[in-house]
C-alpha positions as CSV (number, residue, x, y, z in Angstrom):
1,Y,-48.8,-8.3,-19.3
2,F,-51.7,-8.3,-21.7
3,V,-51.5,-7.7,-25.4
4,Y,-54.7,-6.9,-27.4
5,Q,-54.8,-8.4,-30.9
6,N,-57.3,-7.0,-33.3
7,Y,-59.0,-5.4,-30.4
8,D,-61.3,-8.4,-29.8
9,S,-59.2,-11.0,-28.0
10,N,-57.1,-10.8,-24.9
11,T,-54.1,-13.1,-24.7
12,T,-51.1,-13.2,-22.5
13,T,-47.8,-13.2,-24.3
14,Y,-45.5,-12.3,-21.5
15,K,-41.9,-13.3,-22.0
16,G,-39.7,-13.1,-18.9
17,R,-36.9,-10.6,-19.3
18,K,-33.4,-11.8,-19.2
19,R,-31.9,-10.8,-15.9
20,R,-29.4,-8.0,-16.2
21,R,-26.0,-8.4,-14.4
22,V,-24.8,-5.1,-13.0
23,F,-21.3,-4.8,-11.6
24,M,-19.7,-2.1,-9.4
25,G,-16.0,-1.5,-8.6
26,S,-14.4,0.8,-6.1
27,L,-11.0,1.7,-4.8
28,I,-10.6,1.4,-1.1
29,A,-7.8,2.4,1.2
30,D,-8.3,3.8,4.7
31,D,-12.0,4.1,4.5
32,S,-13.9,3.9,7.7
33,W,-16.3,1.0,8.4
34,H,-19.1,3.5,8.4
35,T,-18.4,4.4,4.8
36,L,-18.2,0.7,3.7
37,A,-21.4,-0.1,5.6
38,T,-23.2,2.8,3.9
39,I,-22.2,1.6,0.5
40,A,-23.4,-1.9,1.4
41,M,-26.8,-0.7,2.6
42,E,-27.4,1.6,-0.3
43,T,-26.4,-1.0,-3.0
44,Y,-27.9,-4.1,-1.4
45,G,-29.8,-6.1,-4.1
46,I,-28.9,-3.7,-6.9
47,Y,-25.5,-5.1,-8.0
48,T,-24.7,-8.7,-8.9
49,V,-21.0,-8.3,-7.9
50,V,-19.2,-5.5,-6.1
51,A,-15.4,-5.5,-6.3
52,F,-13.2,-3.5,-4.0
53,V,-9.6,-2.9,-5.1
54,E,-6.9,-1.9,-2.6
55,S,-3.8,-0.2,-3.9
56,N,-0.4,-0.5,-2.3
57,R,0.4,3.1,-3.2
58,T,-1.4,6.4,-2.5
59,Q,-2.5,8.6,-5.4
60,T,0.7,10.6,-5.0
61,G,2.8,7.4,-5.4
62,I,3.8,7.0,-1.8
63,P,3.9,3.3,-0.7
64,R,1.3,2.3,1.9
65,K,0.7,-0.7,4.0
66,S,-2.2,-2.9,2.8
67,R,-5.1,-3.0,5.2
68,F,-7.2,-5.9,3.8
69,V,-4.6,-8.6,3.6
70,K,-6.0,-12.1,3.4
71,G,-6.3,-13.7,6.9
72,T,-6.6,-10.4,8.8
73,L,-9.7,-9.4,10.8
74,D,-10.4,-6.5,8.4
75,H,-10.4,-8.8,5.4
76,K,-12.7,-11.3,7.2
77,L,-15.1,-8.5,8.0
78,L,-15.1,-7.1,4.5
79,V,-15.6,-10.5,2.8
């Protein structure tokens, strides 16, 4: 990155940018592995952290069984 001063000298005064930290969050429930893999491929290298949140209720308020409980195969594959 070059800056011209007084149009007669050429000096480099590049200052490295401070790296931005970009976060993404998403609700997951009974999403297929194809959907989760697509999200992973499309966002690889873009976000610093991706957080998935699984609710124990549906959007209509009906209780549901958690799929990504710690220690299960689904949890191990997701993490």
